ZANURO-173052 format. One line per 10 residues: number of its first residue (from 0); for each residue x, y, z negated of N, C-alpha, C. Coordinates in steps of 0.1 Angstrom, whole numbers, plus 2048, in hexadecimal, padded with zeros to 3 digits. Each point is the difference from the previous one (the first is absolute). Layout:
NUM = X:Y:Z:X:Y:Z:X:Y:Z  ...
This chain:
0 = 442:980:3FD:80A:809:807:7FA:80D:805  7F4:7FE:807:7F9:80B:806:7F3:802:7F9  7FC:80E:7FF:7F3:803:7FA:7F8:807:80A  7F4:7FA:803:7F7:805:80A:7F8:80D:7FB  7FD:809:809:7F8:80B:7FC:7F4:800:80A  7F4:7FB:7FB:7F5:7FE:809:7FA:80E:805  802:80B:7F9:7FB:80C:805:807:805:80C  80E:7FF:800:808:804:80C:804:7F5:809  7FC:7F4:7FC:804:7F4:808:80F:7FF:802  807:802:7F6:80F:800:801:805:7F7:7F5
10 = 80D:7FD:800:807:7F9:7F6:80C:808:7FB  803:7FD:7F3:80C:806:7FA:807:7F5:7F8  80E:802:7FF:808:7F6:7F8:7FC:802:7F2  800:7F5:7F9:7FD:801:7F1:80C:806:7F9  80C:7FD:804:80C:805:7FA:809:807:80B  805:80C:7FD:809:807:809:80D:7F8:803  805:7F9:7F5:80C:7F8:803:7FE:7F5:80A  7F4:7FA:800:7FE:7F6:80A:800:807:80E  7FA:80B:802:800:807:80D:80F:803:804  808:805:7F7:80E:803:803:808:7F4:804
20 = 7FD:7F5:7F9:807:7F3:803:7FD:7FB:80E  7F3:800:803:7FC:7FC:80D:805:809:80B  800:80D:7FE:805:809:80A:80F:7FE:802  807:7FD:7F5:80E:7FE:801:804:7F3:808  7F7:7F7:801:802:7F3:807:7FE:802:80F  7FA:80A:804:7FD:802:80E:80C:804:808  801:7FB:80C:80B:804:809:7FE:80E:805  80A:807:804:7FE:80E:805:7F6:802:80B  800:7F7:809:7F6:800:80B:7F2:7FE:7FB  7FE:7F7:7F6:7F3:7FE:7FA:7FB:80C:7F9
30 = 809:806:7F9:7FC:80D:7F9:7FB:80A:809  808:802:80B:7FC:80A:80A:7F2:7FD:806  7FD:7F4:803:7F3:7FC:805:7F5:803:7F7  802:7FC:7F3:7F6:803:7F6:7FE:80F:7FE  80A:808:7FF:7FF:80E:7FF:7F8:806:80C  803:7FB:80C:7F9:805:80C:7F1:7FC:7FF  7FE:7F4:7FB:7F1:7FC:7FF:7F9:808:7F6  806:803:7F4:7FA:809:7F6:7FE:80E:806  80A:805:807:7FE:80E:806:7F5:800:80A  7FF:7F6:808:7F5:800:80A:7F3:7FF:7FA
40 = 7FE:7F8:7F5:7F4:7FE:7F9:7FC:80E:7F9  80A:806:7FA:7FD:80D:7F9:7FC:80B:80A  807:800:80C:7FC:80A:80A:7F2:7FE:806  7FC:7F4:801:7F2:7FD:804:7F6:801:7F6  804:7FD:7F3:7F6:801:7F5:807:807:7F4  801:80E:801:806:807:7F5:7FB:7FE:7F2  7F3:7FC:7FF:7F9:7FD:7F3:806:7F5:7F9  808:7F8:806:806:7F4:7FA:80C:804:7F6  805:80D:802:80B:804:7F8:7FC:802:7F1  808:7FC:7F7:7FE:802:7F2:804:80F:7FC
50 = 7F6:808:7FC:804:80E:7FD:80B:802:7F6  801:7F6:7F7:80B:801:7F5:80E:7FE:806  801:7FC:80C:80D:7FE:807:804:80B:809  7F9:80B:7FF:803:80B:809:7F6:802:80B  802:80B:808:7F7:802:80B:803:7F7:80B  7F5:7FE:809:801:7F7:80B:80C:802:809  803:80D:803:80B:803:808:80D:7FC:7FA  802:801:7F3:80C:7FC:7FA:802:7F1:801  7F5:7F9:7FE:800:7F1:801:803:7FC:80F  7FA:807:809:803:7FD:80E:80F:802:804
60 = 805:80B:7FB:80E:803:803:809:7F5:7FA  7FD:7FC:7F3:808:7F6:7F9:800:7F3:809  7F4:7FC:804:800:7F3:807:806:801:80E  7FD:80B:807:806:801:80E:80F:801:800  806:807:7F5:80E:800:7FF:806:7F3:7FF  7FA:7F8:7F7:805:7F2:7FD:7FC:7F6:80B  7F7:804:809:7FD:7F8:80C:809:804:80B  809:809:7FE:80A:805:80A:7F8:806:80C  7F6:808:7FD:7F8:806:80B:800:80F:7FD  80C:807:804:802:80E:7FD:7F6:809:807
70 = 7FB:7FC:80C:7F7:809:807:7F3:801:7F8  7FC:7F5:7FA:7F3:800:7F8:803:806:7F2  80C:7FE:7FB:803:805:7F2:801:80F:800  805:806:80B:803:80E:800:7F4:809:7FD  7F5:7FF:807:7F5:809:7FD:7F9:7FD:7F2  801:7F3:7FC:7FB:7FD:7F3:808:806:7F5  80D:800:801:809:806:7F6:7FD:80F:7FF  7FF:807:80C:7FD:80E:800:7F3:803:7F9  7F6:7F9:803:7F3:802:7FA:800:7FE:7F1  808:7F5:7FC:801:7FD:7F2:807:80C:7F9
80 = 80A:806:806:807:80B:7FB:7F7:80C:7FE  7F8:803:80A:7F7:80C:7FF:7F6:7FE:7F6  7FA:7F3:7FF:7F6:7FE:7F5:806:800:7F2  80C:7FC:7FF:807:801:7F3:802:80E:7FC  805:808:809:802:80E:7FE:7F4:807:7FC  7F4:7FD:806:7F4:807:7FD:7FB:7FB:7F2  804:7F5:7FB:7FC:7FB:7F3:80A:803:7F6  80A:809:803:80A:804:7F6:80A:7F5:7FD  801:7F5:808:809:7F6:7FE:80D:802:808  807:80A:7FB:80B:805:809:80C:7F6:801
90 = 803:7F9:7F6:80A:7F5:801:7FC:7F6:80A  7F4:7FB:800:7FB:7F7:80A:800:806:80E  7FC:80D:801:800:806:80D:80E:801:806  80A:803:7F7:80D:801:805:805:7F2:805  7FC:7F6:7F9:805:7F2:804:7F9:7FD:80E  7F4:803:802:7F9:7FD:80D:806:808:80B  803:80D:7FE:805:808:80A:80E:7FC:804  808:7FB:7F6:80D:7FB:803:800:7F3:808  7F5:7F8:7FD:7FE:7F4:808:7FE:804:80F  7F8:80A:802:7FE:805:80E:80D:804:806
100 = 808:807:7F9:80D:803:806:809:7F4:803  7FF:7F6:7F7:808:7F4:802:7FB:7F8:80D  7F3:801:802:7FA:7F9:80C:802:808:80D  802:80D:7FF:7FF:809:80C:808:7FB:80C  80C:7FC:7FE:809:7FC:80B:7FC:7F2:805  7F8:7F9:7F9:7FC:7F3:805:7F3:800:809  7FB:80C:801:7F4:802:808:803:80A:80B  7FF:7FC:80D:805:809:80B:7F7:80C:801  7F3:7FF:7FE:7F7:80B:802:7FA:805:7F2  809:800:7F6:7FB:804:7F3:7F9:80D:7FF
110 = 806:80A:807:7F9:80E:800:7F2:7FF:806  7FF:7F9:80A:7F3:7FF:807:7F6:7F9:7F7  804:7F5:7FA:7F7:7F9:7F7:7FB:808:7F4  809:808:7FB:7FC:807:7F3:7FB:80E:803  803:806:80C:7FB:80D:803:808:80B:7F9  80C:7FD:7FB:809:809:7FA:80E:7FB:802  80A:809:7FF:80E:7FD:802:807:7FC:7F3  80C:7FC:802:808:7FB:7F5:803:80C:7F6  802:80C:804:802:80B:7F7:7F4:802:7F7  7F4:7FE:805:7F4:801:7F8:800:7F6:7F4
120 = 804:7F4:804:800:7F5:7F6:80B:803:7F5  80B:805:805:80B:804:7F7:7FB:80A:7F6  7F8:80A:805:7FB:80B:7F7:7F6:7FA:7F6  7F8:7F7:805:7F6:7F9:7F6:808:7F9:7F5  80A:7F9:805:808:7F8:7F6:807:809:7F6  806:80B:805:807:80A:7F8:7F6:806:7F5  7F5:804:805:7F6:806:7F6:7FC:7F6:7F6  7FE:7F4:804:7FC:7F6:7F6:80B:7FD:7F6  80D:7FF:805:80B:7FE:7F7:802:80B:7F6  7FE:80C:805:801:80C:7F7:7F5:7FF:7F5
130 = 7F4:7FE:804:7F5:7FF:7F6:801:7F4:7F7  807:7F5:804:802:7F5:7F8:80C:802:7F6  807:80B:802:80B:803:7F6:80E:7FD:805  801:7FF:80E:80D:7FD:805:804:80B:80B  803:80C:7FB:804:80B:80A:80C:7FD:808  809:7F8:7FB:80C:7FD:807:7FD:7F8:80D  7F7:7F7:7FF:7FC:7F8:80B:7F8:809:80A  7F8:809:7FA:7F9:80A:808:809:808:809  80B:804:7FA:80A:808:807:806:7F8:80C  803:7F4:7FE:806:7F7:80A:7F6:7FF:80C
140 = 7F3:7FD:7FC:7F6:7FE:80A:7FD:80D:808  800:80B:7F9:7FD:80D:807:80B:804:809  80D:7FD:7FC:80B:803:809:7FF:7F7:80D  7FC:7F4:7FE:7FD:7F7:80C:7F5:806:809  7F6:805:7FA:7F5:806:808:805:80C:807  808:808:7FA:806:80C:807:809:7FB:80C  807:7F5:7FE:808:7FB:80B:7F8:7FB:80C  7F3:7FD:7FD:7F7:7FB:80B:7F8:80B:806  802:80D:7FC:7F8:80B:805:809:80A:807  7FC:804:80C:808:80A:807:7FC:80E:7FC
150 = 809:808:7F9:7FC:80D:7FB:7FC:80A:80B  807:7FE:80C:7FD:809:80B:7F2:7FD:806  7FD:7F4:801:7F3:7FC:806:7F4:801:7F6  803:7FE:7F4:7F5:801:7F6:805:807:7F3  802:80D:801:805:807:7F4:7F7:800:7F4  7F3:800:802:7F7:801:7F5:801:7F3:7F8  800:7F5:806:801:7F3:7F9:80E:7FF:7F9  80A:804:807:80E:800:7FA:800:809:7F4  7FA:80C:801:7FF:809:7F5:7F9:7FA:7F3  7F5:7F9:802:7F9:7FA:7F5:809:7F5:7FA
160 = 807:7F9:807:809:7F6:7FB:80B:806:7F8  806:80B:805:80A:807:7F8:7FA:805:7F3  7F4:805:800:7FA:804:7F3:7FE:7F5:7F6  7FC:7F4:805:7FE:7F5:7F8:80E:7FC:7FA  80A:7FF:809:80D:7FD:7FB:805:809:7F6  7FD:80D:801:804:80A:7F6:7FA:7FD:7F3  7F3:7FC:800:7FA:7FC:7F3:806:7F4:7FA  803:7F6:808:806:7F4:7FA:80E:803:7FB  808:808:807:80D:804:7FB:7FF:808:7F3  7F6:809:800:7FE:808:7F4:7FD:7F7:7F4
170 = 7F8:7F6:802:7FC:7F7:7F5:80B:7F8:7FB  80B:7FE:808:80B:7F9:7FB:80C:809:7FC  7FE:80D:800:80B:809:7FD:809:802:80C  7FC:7FD:80C:809:801:80C:803:80F:802  80D:802:805:805:80D:802:7FB:806:80D  7FC:7F8:809:7FC:805:80E:7F2:803:801  7F8:800:7F6:7F1:801:801:7FC:80D:806  806:80B:7FC:7FC:80D:805:803:801:80F  80B:7FA:805:803:801:80E:7F5:7F8:808  7FB:7F5:7FB:7F5:7F9:807:7F3:809:800
180 = 7FD:807:7F6:7F4:809:800:802:80B:80A  80C:805:801:803:80B:809:7FF:7FB:80F  804:7F4:802:7FF:7FA:80D:7F2:7FE:804  7F8:7FC:7F6:7F1:7FE:803:7FA:80D:804  803:80B:7F9:7FA:80D:803:805:805:80D  80C:7FD:804:806:804:80D:7F9:7F8:80B  7FD:7F4:7FE:7FB:7F7:80B:7F1:802:803  7F8:803:7F6:7F2:801:802:7FD:80E:803  7FB:803:80C:7FE:80E:805:7F5:807:7F8  803:80D:7FF:7F6:809:7F8:7F3:802:808
190 = 801:800:80D:7F4:802:809:7FF:7F4:80A  7F4:7FC:802:7F3:804:7FA:7FF:7FB:7F2  7F7:806:7F8:7FF:7FC:7F2:7FB:7F1:800  806:7F9:7F7:7FE:7F2:7FF:802:7FB:7F2  7F9:7F4:7FC:801:7FB:7F3:80F:7FC:7FC  807:7FB:80B:80E:7FC:7FD:809:80B:7FC  7FD:80C:805:808:80C:7FC:7FD:803:7F2  7F4:7FF:7FC:7FC:803:7F2:807:7F5:7F7  800:7F4:804:806:7F5:7F8:80F:802:7FE  807:803:80A:80F:802:7FE:803:80C:7F8
200 = 7F8:80B:802:802:80C:7F8:7FD:7FD:7F1  7F5:7F9:7FD:7FD:7FD:7F2:80B:7F7:7FA  806:7F7:807:80B:7F8:7FB:80C:808:7FE  803:809:809:80C:809:7FE:7FE:809:7F5  7F4:805:7FE:7FD:809:7F4:802:7F9:7F3  7FC:7F4:800:803:7F8:7F3:80F:7FD:7FE  807:7FE:80B:80E:7FE:7FF:807:80D:7FA  7FC:80B:804:806:80D:7FC:7FE:801:7F1  7F5:7FB:7FA:7FE:801:7F2:80B:7F9:7F8  805:7F5:805:80B:7F9:7FA:80D:808:7FF
210 = 801:80A:809:80C:809:800:7FD:80D:7F8  7F4:801:7FA:7FC:80C:7F9:7FD:80C:809  7FE:7FE:80D:7FD:80A:80A:7F1:803:800  7FA:804:7F6:7F1:801:7FE:7FA:80A:809  806:80B:802:7FA:80A:809:800:7FC:80F  80B:7FA:804:800:7FA:80D:7F6:7F5:802  7FF:7F8:7F6:7F7:7F4:800:7F1:805:801  7FD:80B:7F8:7F3:805:800:7FC:805:80E  809:807:807:7FD:805:80E:7FE:7F4:809  808:7F6:7FF:7FF:7F4:809:7F2:7F9:7FD
220 = 7FD:7FE:7F3:7F4:7F9:7FD:7F3:808:804  801:80D:7FE:7F4:808:805:7FE:800:80F  80B:7FF:807:7FF:7FE:80F:7FB:7F3:803  804:7F6:7F9:7FA:7F2:802:7F1:800:7FD  7FC:806:7F6:7F2:800:7FC:7F8:808:80B  805:80A:805:7F9:808:80B:7FE:7F7:80C  80B:7FA:804:7FF:7F7:80C:7F6:7F4:7FE  801:7FA:7F4:7F8:7F4:7FD:7F1:805:800  7FD:80B:7FB:7F2:805:800:7FC:803:80E  808:805:808:7FD:804:80E:7FC:7F3:808
230 = 808:7F5:7FE:7FD:7F4:807:7F8:7F6:7F9  7FC:803:7F4:7F7:7F6:7F8:808:7F4:7FB  80D:802:7FC:808:7F6:7FB:800:7FF:7F1  7F6:7FA:7FA:7FE:801:7F2:80C:7FA:7F8  804:7F4:804:80B:7F9:7F8:80D:809:800  803:806:80B:80C:808:801:7FE:80D:7F7  7F4:805:800:7FD:80C:7F7:803:7FC:7F2  7FB:7F4:7FC:803:7FC:7F2:80E:7FE:7FD  808:7FB:809:80F:7FF:7FE:806:80E:7FD  7FC:80A:808:805:80D:7FF:7FC:807:7F3
240 = 7F3:7FE:7FC:7FB:805:7F4:807:7FA:7F3  804:7F4:801:807:7F9:7F5:80D:807:7FD  808:803:80B:80D:807:7FE:7FD:80F:7FC  7F6:806:806:7FE:80E:7FD:7FC:802:7F2  7F9:7F6:7FA:7FC:801:7F2:80C:801:7F7  80B:7F8:803:80C:801:7F8:807:80D:802  800:805:80C:807:80D:804:7F9:80B:7F7  7F3:801:801:7F9:80A:7F9:802:800:7F1  800:7F4:7FB:803:7FF:7F1:80E:805:7FD  80A:7FD:808:80E:804:7FD:802:80F:803
250 = 7F7:805:809:801:80E:803:7F8:809:7F6  7FA:7FA:7F6:7F9:807:7F6:7F1:800:7FF  7F9:7F9:80A:7F2:800:800:7FC:7F2:7FD  7FF:7FD:7F3:7FD:7F2:7FB:7F2:7FC:804  7F6:809:7FE:7F2:7FC:803:7FE:7FD:80F  806:808:809:7FE:7FD:80E:808:7F3:803  80C:7FE:7FA:807:7F4:803:7F9:7F3:7FC  7F9:800:7F4:7F9:7F4:7FC:7F4:7FE:809  7FA:80B:804:7F4:7FF:808:804:7F9:80E  80B:804:805:805:7FA:80D:802:7F1:7FE
260 = 807:7FD:7F5:802:7F2:7FE:7F3:7F8:7FE  7F7:806:7F9:7F3:7F9:7FF:7F9:7FE:80D  801:80A:809:7FA:7FF:80D:807:7F6:809  80D:7FF:7FE:808:7F7:808:7FC:7F1:7FC  7FE:7FF:7F3:7FC:7F2:7FB:7F2:7FD:805  7F7:809:800:7F3:7FE:805:800:7FC:80F  808:807:808:801:7FD:80E:806:7F2:802  80A:7FC:7F8:806:7F3:801:7F6:7F5:7FD  7F8:803:7F7:7F5:7F6:7FC:7F6:7FF:80C  7FD:80B:806:7F6:800:80A:805:7F8:80D
270 = 80D:802:803:805:7FA:80C:806:7F2:7FD  800:7FC:7F3:804:7F2:7FD:80F:7FE:800  807:80A:7FC:80F:7FE:7FF:804:7FE:7F2  801:7F4:7FC:802:7FD:7F1:80E:804:7FC  80A:800:809:80D:804:7FB:800:80F:7FE  7F9:808:808:800:80E:7FE:7F8:804:7F3  7F5:7F8:7FD:7F9:803:7F3:80A:7FE:7F5  808:7F5:800:80A:7FE:7F6:80A:80B:7FF  805:805:80C:80A:80A:7FF:7FA:80E:7FB  7F4:802:802:7FA:80C:7FA:800:7FF:7F1
280 = 7FD:7F4:7FB:801:7FE:7F2:80E:802:7FB  80A:7FB:808:80E:801:7FC:804:80F:800  7FC:807:80A:805:80E:800:7FA:808:7F5  7F3:7FE:7FD:7F9:808:7F6:806:7FC:7F2  802:7F3:7FD:805:7FC:7F3:80E:805:7FF  808:7FF:80A:80E:805:800:800:80F:7FD  7F7:807:806:7FF:80F:7FF:7FD:803:7F1  7F6:7F9:7FB:7FB:802:7F2:80C:7FD:7F6  807:7F5:803:80B:7FD:7F7:80B:80B:801  803:805:80B:80A:80A:802:7FC:80D:7F8
290 = 7F3:803:801:7FB:80C:7F9:7FD:7FE:7F1  802:7F4:7FB:7FE:7FE:7F2:7F2:7FC:7FB  7F7:7FE:80A:7F3:7FB:7FD:800:7F1:7FF  806:7FB:7F5:804:7F2:800:7F4:7F7:7FE  7F7:804:7F7:7F4:7F7:7FF:7F8:7FE:80D  7FF:80C:807:7F9:7FF:80D:808:7F8:80A  80D:802:800:809:7F8:809:7FE:7F1:7FE  800:7FC:7F3:7FE:7F1:7FD:7F2:7FB:805  7F6:809:7FD:7F2:7FC:804:7FF:7FE:80F  805:80A:807:7FF:7FF:80F:808:7F5:805
300 = 80C:7FE:7FB:809:7F5:805:7FA:7F2:7FE  7FA:7FE:7F4:7FA:7F3:7FD:7F4:7FD:809  7F8:80B:802:7F4:7FE:809:805:7FC:80E  80B:808:805:805:7FD:80D:806:7F2:801  807:7FC:7F5:806:7F2:800:7F6:7F5:801  7F5:802:7F9:7F5:7F6:801:7FA:800:80E  7FD:80B:806:7FB:801:80D:809:7FA:80B  80D:803:7FE:80A:7FB:80A:801:7F1:7FF  800:7FA:7F4:801:7F2:7FE:7F4:7F9:806  7F4:806:7FF:7F4:7FA:806:7FF:801:80F
310 = 809:807:806:800:801:80F:80D:7FC:806  806:7F5:7FA:80B:7FA:807:80E:807:7FE  801:80A:7F7:80C:807:7FE:806:7FE:7F3  7FE:7F3:7FB:805:7FD:7F2:80F:7FE:7FE  807:800:80B:80E:7FE:7FF:808:80C:802  7FA:80C:803:807:80C:803:7F9:80C:7F8  7F6:805:807:7F9:80C:7FA:7FB:7FE:7F2  7FB:7F5:7FE:7FA:7FD:7F2:80B:800:7F5  80B:7F9:802:80B:800:7F6:806:80E:7FE  802:808:80B:805:80D:7FF:7F7:809:7F8
320 = 7F3:7FF:803:7F6:808:7F8:800:7FC:7F1  801:7F3:7FE:801:7FB:7F3:80C:805:7F8  80B:801:807:80C:805:7FA:7FF:80F:7FE  7F9:808:808:7FE:80E:7FE:7F8:802:7F3  7F6:7F7:7FE:7F8:801:7F3:809:7FC:7F4  809:7F6:802:809:7FD:7F6:809:80B:7FC  806:807:80A:809:80B:7FD:7F8:80B:7F8  7F4:803:805:7F9:80B:7F9:7FD:7FC:7F2  7FC:7F4:7FD:7FE:7FC:7F2:80C:7FF:7F8  80C:7FD:806:80C:800:7FA:804:80E:7FB
330 = 7FD:80A:809:803:80E:7FD:7F7:805:7F5  7F4:7FA:7FE:7F7:803:7F5:804:7FA:7F3  80A:7F7:801:804:7F9:7F3:7F7:7F3:7FE  7F8:7FC:80A:7F8:7F4:7FE:808:7F5:806  80B:7FC:7F9:80A:7F7:805:7FB:7F2:802  7F7:7FB:7F7:7FB:7F2:801:7F8:7FF:80D  7F7:80A:802:7F8:7FF:80C:808:802:80D  80A:809:7FF:809:801:80B:808:7F3:804  804:7F9:7F5:807:7F4:802:7F8:7F6:807  7F3:7FE:7FD:7F7:7F7:807:7FF:803:80E
340 = 7FE:80D:803:7FE:804:80E:80D:7FF:808  80C:803:7FA:80C:7FF:808:804:7F1:802  7FD:7F8:7F7:802:7F1:802:7F7:7FB:80B  7F3:805:800:7F7:7FB:80A:804:805:80E  805:80C:801:805:805:80D:80C:7F8:805  809:7FD:7F7:80D:7F9:804:7FC:7F2:805  7F6:7FA:7F9:7FC:7F2:803:7F9:7FF:80E  7F9:80B:804:7F8:7FF:80C:806:807:80C  80A:808:7FF:806:806:80B:806:7F6:809  7FE:802:80E:806:7F7:809:80F:800:7FF
350 = 806:7F4:801:80F:7FF:7FF:807:807:80B  7F9:801:80C:806:807:80B:802:80E:7FD  7F7:806:7F8:802:80E:7FD:80B:802:7F6  801:7F8:7F6:80C:801:7F7:80D:7FE:808  800:7F8:80A:80C:7FD:807:805:80D:808  7F6:808:805:803:80B:808:806:80C:7F8  7FE:800:7F3:805:80A:7F7:7F5:80B:7FE  7F4:7FF:806:7F6:80B:7FF:7F9:7FE:7F2  803:7F5:7FA:7FB:7FE:7F2:80C:7FD:7F7  800:806:7F4:80A:7FE:7F6:7FB:7F6:7F6
360 = 7F8:7F6:805:7F9:7F7:7F7:80A:7F8:7F8  7FE:7FF:7F3:807:7F6:7F8:7F8:7F4:7FE  806:7F4:7FF:7F8:7F4:7FD:7F8:802:7F3  7F5:7FA:800:7F7:801:7F4:808:7FB:7F4  808:7F6:801:807:7FB:7F5:809:80A:7F9  805:80A:808:808:80A:7FB:7F9:80A:7F8  7F3:801:802:7F8:80A:7F9:7FA:7F9:7F3  808:7FD:7F7:7FC:7F8:7F4:7F7:809:7F7  802:80D:800:7F8:808:7F8:800:80E:805  7F6:808:7FB:800:80E:804:80D:807:7FA
370 = 805:7FC:7F5:80B:806:7FA:80C:7FE:809  801:7F5:807:80B:7FE:80A:7FF:809:80B  7F3:802:805:7FE:808:80B:804:80F:7FD  7FC:804:7F3:803:80D:7FC:80E:805:801  809:7F6:7FF:80F:803:800:805:802:80E  7F8:7FC:80A:805:801:80E:7FD:80E:805  809:804:809:7FD:80D:807:7F3:7FE:809  7FA:80B:803:7F4:800:808:802:7F9:80D  80C:802:806:802:7FB:80E:7FF:7F1:801  801:7F8:7F5:800:7F2:802:7F1:7FA:7FF
380 = 7F7:809:7FD:7F2:7FC:800:7FB:800:80F  7F5:7F8:802:7FB:7FF:80D:7FC:80E:805  802:803:80C:7FD:80D:806:7F8:7FE:80C  7F8:80A:804:7F7:7FF:80C:809:7FE:80D  7FB:7F8:809:807:7FE:80D:802:80D:807  7F7:809:800:801:80D:807:7FF:80B:7F6  80B:805:7FA:7FE:80B:7F7:7F9:80C:806  7F8:807:7F8:7F8:80B:805:809:80D:802  80C:800:7FA:808:80C:802:80F:7FB:800  808:808:806:80F:7FE:800:807:808:7F6
390 = 80D:7FE:7FF:808:807:7F5:800:80F:802  7FD:804:80C:800:80F:802:7F3:807:7FE  7F6:7F8:7FB:7F2:806:7FD:802:80B:7F6  7F7:80A:801:800:80C:7F7:7FA:7FC:7F3  809:7FE:7F6:7FB:7FD:7F3:7FA:80D:7F9  804:80B:805:7FA:80D:7FB:7F2:801:803  7FC:7FC:80D:7F2:800:804:7F8:7F7:7F8  806:7F4:7FC:7F8:7F7:7F8:7FE:805:7F2  80A:807:7FB:7FE:806:7F2:7F5:80A:801  800:808:80B:7F5:80A:801:7F2:7FA:801
400 = 800:7F4:807:7F3:7F9:802:7FB:7FC:7F2  809:7FA:7F8:7FC:7FA:7F3:7FC:80C:7F7  806:80B:801:7FD:80B:7F7:7F2:807:803  7FB:7FD:80B:7F3:806:804:7F5:7FB:7F8  801:7F3:7FC:7F5:7FA:7F7:7F3:7FF:808  800:7FF:80D:7F3:800:806:7FA:7F2:7FF  7F3:7FF:801:7F9:7F4:800:802:7F8:80D  802:7F3:7FE:801:7F8:80C:7F3:7FE:807  7FF:800:80D:7F4:7FC:807:7FE:7F1:7FE  7F3:7FB:803:7FD:7F2:7FD:807:7F7:80A
410 = 807:7F6:7FB:805:7F5:809:7F5:7F6:801  7F9:7FD:7F5:7F4:7F8:800:7F4:809:7FC  7F5:7FD:806:7F4:809:7FE:7FC:801:7F1  803:7F7:7F8:7FB:800:7F2:80A:805:7F6  80D:802:804:80A:804:7F7:80A:80A:805  800:80C:7FB:809:80A:805:80E:7FD:7FB  80A:805:807:80E:7FE:7FC:804:809:7F4  808:7FB:7F7:804:809:7F5:80B:80A:805  801:80A:7F8:80B:80A:803:80D:7FB:7FC  80B:802:808:80D:7FC:7FC:804:806:7F3
420 = 807:7F8:7F8:804:805:7F3:810:803:800
């Protein structure tokens, strides 16, 4: 029944069904006692934990919760969430942070034990839900965080939450996204210069792109870059450069636009923001697709999809980038290759995204052949969660860009971008 391990001086059940049967026979009180004993042993000897069963904090949280010891489970669940987030395990991180929220009211001094308040945990949970592919849940959690913050007493914090909410609403096609960005800019003071001001300006600048207001966006993004450089806020500078790159391309300067996007991606990689790396790929590939550089769009999108999938973004960014490559190949008449990619995107996209309407994903079973896809209007194919331009974008400026036939600057050091055709 039991298998000894002389190296670790532990025992394991020979069959998992035996373990489940014995556990099922225990009375509730006996289970709680065993979980408490396991948690105590793990806390005193962390090396006893099997690495294949998750990090030690996650195991501790699991056992303390089932031992009905919320005060001990609370910090363990928070640490498990932070560790999962750092390892790109965003779905696990979200689960752990939501465990913290469930335990919060059961611990009288929760804020003192954790060193942060409930609004902070709500923000952690929202960010993890968003990156795991569930922006609707992120919206709910961010609204709860806003409800826990006093705008008058802490306008900067409230402004950052409004900017996050704007992004989540934008991702789901929400109509009130721009109002949230405007609230963020209003709440975060312009003086003294601070990273938070650069952050909300960069987010607002990107939102303006969606309305085709590229000149306004350019001014906002340039101001964000100036502030970010003044205070040494590299991540915020990257955010602003990402949006500025799209603005410059749509305003007629393709070379400068792609250079800004390349720099934004470099910054995102340096600061370790995997979602922003993926979004840089999405913006460039979408831009290339719009301008008719379809081979380049497919190449960039597939590279981005692979990177996104390897960094825990396989349910959202990766499927959308895969779909961008599929659309580009479809437009090139490479329907069989497009069919494979579109099926892959539909199979892998998070169901929560399809439910929000930000994806027009068809079930893979409906995509029986590229010929079937060819008969559909473009609108039913997967589209990016955040379009790089709105219906009012200047198509004339895009045509002028394409007619210039300028060489693309390098997105990768070893391969220059082709000229739009």
